[in-house]
N, C-alpha and C positions, 0 to 999 in steps of 0.2 A: 529521717525524711530524705536526706541526700543519698543514703544507701539504697532506698527504695527506687528513687529516680534513676540512679546509676544502673540498678538491676534491670529496670524497665527498658532503658536505652540499649543495654547489651542484648537483651532478649529480642528486641525489635531488629537490631542489626543482624543477629543470627538468622532470623526468620525471613528476611528480605529475599535472599537467593531462592527460597522455596516458593515464594509467592508468584514469581514471574510477572511479565508485563501484560496488562489487559489488552486483549485483541491479538496477542501473538500466539501462533500455533506452530509447534514443532512438526516438520514435514518428513523427517527421517522414517517415521513409522506409517507413512501414508502412500497410497497410489492415487494420482489424479486421473479420473475417468475421462477419456477423450471421445469415446464412442460406445454405443450399446447396439447390438444386433440381435434380431429376433427371427427364429426359424421354427417350423413345425413339420414333423415327419412321423408317420405311423402313430399318431395320437399323442406324441410327446413334444413339448416345447423345448427348444434349445436357446439359451441366452448366452451370447458371446460378449464379453466386456473387454474393450481395449483400454489399457492403462499406461500412464507415464510414471515411472518411478523417479522420484525426486530425492536424491540423497546428497547430503553435504560431505559425507565421509569419503566418497569416491565419485569419479566421473562416470555416471551411468544415465543415459537419457533415451535409450531405445525403448520403443513401446513393446508391450507384451499383451497377449490375448489369453484370457481365461474363459473356459467354456464348461457348461453343465446342462443336464436335462432335468425335466420335471413334468408332472401331470398338468400343472397350471403355469402360466407365465411367472407368477409370483414365486412358486416353488423353484422353478428353473433359475430365476434370478438370485434367489437366496442361496441355492446350491452353488452357483458360480462364485458369489461373494465369499462363501465359506472356504473356497479353495485358496483364497488369497492370503499370503502370509502377513499382509499389511492391511490397514483400513482403507476401504474404497471411499473416495471423496467425489461426489457427483456435481459439485458446484460449477465446475468448468467444462462439463460434458457438452460437446457442441453438436453431435450427430447421432441420430438413431436410424439404422437401416433395417427395414422390415421385408421379409420374404414375400414375394408376390403370391405365394401359396396361402398366406394368412389373410383371411377375409371374414366378413360377417361378424359373428360374436367373438371370434378369436382376435380380429383386428380391434374390435371395441375393447377387449380385455387388455391388449397391448397399450392402447391409448390411455386407458385408465391407470395402468401401471406407471406410465410416464408421469401422470398427474400425481399419483400417490407417493412416488419416490422422494424421499426427504432431500431437500436442498437442490433438486434438479431444476435447472433454469427452464421456464416455460417458453423461452425463446429458442429452444433446441430445434435444429433443422431435421426434418423428416424426409426420408428417401425410401424407395422401393427397389428391390433387386431380385432378379430371377435366380441369382447364385450368390448368396451372401458370403459364403466361404471364399469364393473367388475374389470378391471385392476386398475382403480382409487380407488376402494374400498379396495385394498390390504393394509395390515398393513405396515406402513413405518418402515423399519429397521434402517434407518439413520434419515434424516430430512424430506424426502419426497419420494413419490413413483417414481417421475420423475428421481431422482438421483439413486434410487435403481435399476431401469431398466438398466441404464448405467453400474452400477457395475456388474450386471448379465452378460452382454455382455463382459465386461472386463475379468471376471473370465473364460468365455468360451475360449477367446483368449489365456489366460495363460495356460489353461489345454490342449487345442488341437492344439494351434498354428494357428488356423484359424481366419482370420480377416473377419468379415461380410461386411466390406466396405459399411457402410450405413450412413456415415455422409453426410450432405446436399451437400457439394461441390463434393463429390465423386459420389453421385447419379447423379447429373447433368452432370458431366464429362463423366460418363459411358454411359448415355443416348445419349449424343451428339456424342460420338465416336463409340458406338456399337449398338445404337438403343434400348437398354433395360437396366434394372438394377434390383437389388435384394433388398428386405427389410425384415429384420428378423420379425418373427411372435411372438408376446408376448401375453401370456394368463395368467390368474390367476390359480395358483396351490396352493390350501389351502389358506393361507393368504399372499402368496408371488407371485410376478411376475416371469414367467418362459419363456424363449425363446425356442420354441418347433419346430422350422423349419424356413422356409422362403417362401416368395412369389416372383415369377419371373414376371417382367413386360416387355412387349414389347411396346414401346411408353409409354402410360400411362394406358394400359390395362393388367390385369393379364393373363399370359400365362400358369402358372403351380403353384402348391403348393407342396413344398417338406417337408418331415418330417425331424426329427433331423439328422438321419444317412445320408439320401440323401443330406441334406444340406452340411454336412461335405465334401462329395466327389464332389459335385458340386462346392464348394468353392475352392477345391484343383485345379480344372481346371480353375475356374473363376479368381482367383487372386493369386494362389500360397500360400505357407505357409512359415512362418519364423521358423517353427519347432513345435514340439508338439508330441502327441501320436495318433496313429490310430489303430483301432481294426483290426488285421490281423490274419486269421486262428484261431479265437477264443482267441487270446492273444493280449496284447497291444504291439505295436511296436513303439519304439522311433525313430522319424525322425528329422534330423537336418535341412533339406531344401527340399522343394517341388516346382517345377516350371513346367509350361506347355506351349505348343505351339499348335496352332490350324490352320489348313489350309484345303482347299477344293481341292479334285481331282476328277473331274467328278461329279458323284452322291454320292460320299463318303466324309464324313467329318473325317479327320484324327486328332486324339488327341494324342499328345505325352507328356508323363509325365515323368519327371526326378526326382528321389528321391535320396537323400544322407542320408543313414541310419547310425545311430550311431553303430548299430550292423547289419551286413549283414543278410538279410532274404529273401530267395526266396519265402516263403509263403506270405510275405508282398507284394511283386510285384504281385503275383497271386490274392491276395485279392483286391488290389486297382484296378487292371484291371477288375476283375469280377464285382465289385461294380459300376465302371464308365460305363461299358457296359450295365449293367442292368438299370442304371439310365436313359440312353438315349433310349434304345431299346423299352421300354414299352410306350414311348411317341407317341401319334398319330400325333401330329403336330410338324413340324420342327421349330416352333416359339421358342421352348425352347432353341434353339441354339443361338438365336439372341444376348442375353447379353454376350455370350462367343465369338462368331465369328464376329458379326458385319456386315457380308456381306449378299448377297442374299441367303436365305436358301431354296428357292423354288426348288423342284426336288431332295433334299437330301433324299436318300433311305437307306444309310448304314452309320454306325459309326465304325471306326477302332481305337482301343486304343492300344498304345504301352507304356510299362513301363520299364524304365531302370535306373540303378544306375548312 
């Protein structure tokens, strides 16, 4: 009996190093994906995947980009992953950049791919670019361009109080409830990525492109603001809270904006009203209202804006 117990103890001792610790994962054979980019040209999808190699044997932290084509977005992505000498881990992927040429069913396929990808965080940030390759070529300020773009958006929110509402689950929710959504436009400026406005989509098709200032006022109506600064009468006006309410009355879309200013300013009210009115009045199609209103926009001829404290 003692011999059996001794043998059991020795066998257990020898097997322990082979078992490993629960929850521990060796990273030497893995790439952490920081960004995924989607393009389409001449009927072929291109998927670029930016990765961070994490190795304990040597000091290597620079990001790398792998790229491949395919007839479908899934085929292109699988071809890209197959080029990697290490396993791609999507758990910490922060950014997806989609070419502005991708729309309709192609954009729908990209969104579905993001949902289907194993372990991909549905809080991933989505952006659109007219030149994805140019954005990828930006000089990384931290560890990778994918994370840099997230930081740019975060800084905009801190300085203006405007949330672009572009995380995957927010985009899907907005499309389901309002028929449209917005995606920030990121382009290369010098060696760094810059958010220069946003695209408005109805369904999966682009309805309008807004510049930086238009985006600020659209987003005030779109999602409200938790605070920040707005250019009013040529000066910066500090705002504690902005909220909006939209309804239709006959052929008129009524947009009510409520602002709580840190310092009362009639000029701020006038500026916000003027900018919102200009934003909508120059639009030829009522589709631009869909991501805001969510109802039937056919027959809308007028926009009335009221701003109050």
